[in-house]
Each structure stands twice: as C-alpha cells, then as structure tokens.
N, C-alpha and C positions, 0 to 999 in steps of 0.2 A: 187089498196090497195096503200094506202099513206105512205110511206117512213118514218124513223125517221129521225129528226134534225139533231142527232149525226152520223146516217148509212153513211151520207157522210165523214165521215171527217177520216183522215187515221190514223193509227194505232201510238202509241207512242211506240218507240223502250223501252225495259224494260233492267234496267243493274242491276246486282245483286251488295249488298254490297260489297265490297274488303275483302278479308279475308287476316291475316297477320299470318299464322300459326308460333310459335317460332320455331327456328332456333336450330338445335340441339346443339352446343357450348354456345348459353348463357344461365346464369342462371336466375334464375327468382330474381326480384328484392324485396325487400321488405322494408316498412317504419315500425320505432318503434316511439312509441309516448310514451315520459316518463312525468309523473305529475310533477311541478314544487316543488325542494324542497325547502321549507325555514327552516331557523337554529333558534332556540331558544336563547335570550341573553345569556344561559347559557354555548350554545355551542361558542358564539362568545367570551365567557370571559376564556373559558377551556385552551387555547392553552398560552395565554398571562399568566394566573394565575400560570401555570404550570413552565414557566420561572421565575417567580418572584419566587417562592418559592424554588425552584433549586437554584437562585443568592443567596437568603436569606440564604439557608442554608450552601453555599461556604463561605459566609462571617461570619457566624456564628463558624465555624468551624475554618477561618484564626485569627477570633479575639482570640478567645480560646487559640487556638495552640500559639499565639504573647503573651498571659498572659501568659502562663505559661513558655513559654522558652525564654522570655525580662530576659535579667541580671538584678540581681539588689546588693546592696550594702549588706553585711553579715550584722546580728543583733547584735551589741556588746551591752554585759551590764554585771552588775559585780557581781560576784557568792561570795564571801566573801571579807570582810576587816576588816583586824585584825592590831590594833595598837601594836607594841611589845614592845617597847621604847618611852619615850619623857622624856626629860631632858633639863631645859634652865639655863643657865649660868650666872651668873651675874657677873666675876669677872675674867681676867679681862676688858671682855665686855660682853656684852648682846649677847647669841648665842644660840643656838637649837640645840639638837640631836634629828632625829627623825629618825625610825624603823618603816617601815609600809608594810606589808605582803599583798598582792592584786590577787586575783583570778579572771582573765577577761572571763567570756565565748562569746564565739564567736558561732554564728548559721548562717547556711549554710543554705540559703533557695530557691537556685536556684538548679540545674537538671545538673551542673556542679560543679565542684572539684573549690576549691580555694587555691591559694597558696599565703599567707601572708609573706610577707618580713620582715614584724617589726613588734612589739606592744609596742607602747611608754607608760610609763605610770609615769607621773609626779604630782609632788606636791607644792603648793603655798599658800599664805598666804597675803589675801587683794589685791589678784589679780596680785600679782609679785610672778614670779615661785620662787622656793627655791632649786629645783634639780629635775632627773629624770634616768629614767633606762627604756634599751631598751631590747627585751628578742629576741631568738634567730628565724632562719626561719623555717617556718611550714606550713604543707598542709591540708585541711579540707575534706574531701570528699562531694558529694553531698547528699544534704538534709540530712545533720549531723551537730553534734555540735562538739566542742572542747574546753578546758579548759587551761588557760596559767597563770602560777602561777609565780610570781614576787617577789621580796623583795624589796622596795625601803628603802634605807639607808643613811643617811645625818648627816655627823658630823660640829659639830661648824660652824651653819649658821647662819650668822650676819644680824640683822634684824635691822639696825640703821635709816632708813629712816622709820620704821613704829617701832618706841620705844614708842611712847607714847601709841597707840593702845595698845601693847603687853603687856606693863606694867597695864593697865586697866585690859586684859583679864587673865590677872597671877590674880590679886585681885579677880578678879569675879569665877573666877577656873575654867574654861572654855576657849578652841580656838578652833577657827573655823578657818579650813583648805580648800584647793579647791584640787580636784585630777580630772585630766584628763588623760582618757586612750582612746588612737588614734591605728588604726589599718591600713595599708598600704600594698595592694599587686593587685593581679593580679588572674582574671575569668578564669581558665584555660579551654580552647578554644582547639579544633581540629587543626585551622591554624593560629587563633592569641591570642591575651592576651588583654582582656580588664581591664583597671586599677580600681580598687574598693578602697572605704576608708570606715571608720566609727570614729564615737566618739561618749564617753560616760564621761559626767561630773558629780561628785561628791561632795556635800557639807557636810562635818564631822565634828561634833563638839566634841573634847576630853575634857575630865572630867581631868584636870590637878593632882586633889587628887590620883585618883588610877590607873591614865595613863588607860584611857579604852576610846572607843568610846560611849558616851551617844545619837548620835543621828548622822542620814546620810541619806543623801536624792540624789538620782541617778537619772539622767534624759539623753538620748539621743541627740543628736546636728546635 
C-alpha cells in the first residue's frame, strides 16, 4: 500500500497564543473621542464686546460726574435798577449828583457753597468811572440764589473832560450811563478754596426831565 507523501514529515509542534490576563491592580483604560468644536463669529466677539460696553459705561459715568461736579463761576444778573436822584450843576462848575439803587442777583449753579468776599457796583460815563460802592461779605448755599442790595451815591462829580458831550446829552434830554457789577470770592470745598468771579455790565439811559430810567440793557462779561 502506497503511503502518502506527507506521512513521512515530522509533526510541527503547536504553540498556543499567549494570553495576558489583566492584573488585579491595573485599572482599565478608556479613550474618549470628542467632536471638534467651532466658535461662531458672535461668540468670538461676545467677550470683547462686553469689555467695550463696560469701559464705555464707566467713561460715561465719569464724564457725567465731572460735568456736574466741575466748579463754575456764579451767574450774576441785575434784578432791579432804580434811579433815585439825578441833578446837574452848572455853577460854579458843571457837576453831577447821582443816587442809584441796584439789586444784584447771584445764582450758585454748583453743588458747593459760594463765599463771596465783595460785590462792587460802579457807574461810569462814556467809558470813565465816576464812582463805586462795595457790599459786605456773604455766603450762598449750593444750588441757591441770593440778592445783594447796594446804593450808589455820588455827589458833585465833575465831568470836565466830557463837558461838550454832556451838554449835548442835557440838550437832548437823556444821559447814558454804564454800570458794572462784579463779584469775587471762593468756592467753598472741604480741603481748599477755588477762586470765582463774575461780571455784568448794564447800559442805562436816564431821562433828565423826570429823572427816570427810560431804557436799560444788561449783559454778562
């Protein structure tokens, strides 16, 4: 009986696959796969936009606080201007007697009190001062107004340099005077004082026949 050609070959030893049993102390390992996350343009701009909004809000608040707390000069105006007496002397020299009542209104616009050291009211003719009067010391509360009364009385004031214009005004029946009201003082703060000032100029036309003011025009400077 013929034998197979493979029967004479020696048998090939068989080695089983090695097994690696997990160790008792070794923890199982896991791999987590996350999907790729894309930010939208709105999300990219969200954080910088918030920062800009906060900065703008802080800037607006600081600007508003600076606007309201920044000191300013008081508002000065003439509440009443009354001529009590006017007389022109022609002998032995041409001179003028003038008595003028002035009520100045001082309005404090700030959130601090105002301490004014003086209020000076002067009267002039054709750009030359004839005389002045100074009021007393005073104080104005924050965001309040105060009135200062003063009487300007001039007697026997000679106007030799402007004699011809004065004669023309007397012949016309009206004389134009200039009044200047000035205030000076300090803004009352806690640690220091800030100097303040104010000025208002009035042009008054006086009727020499009935000794009254026929026209007046006041404006601040």
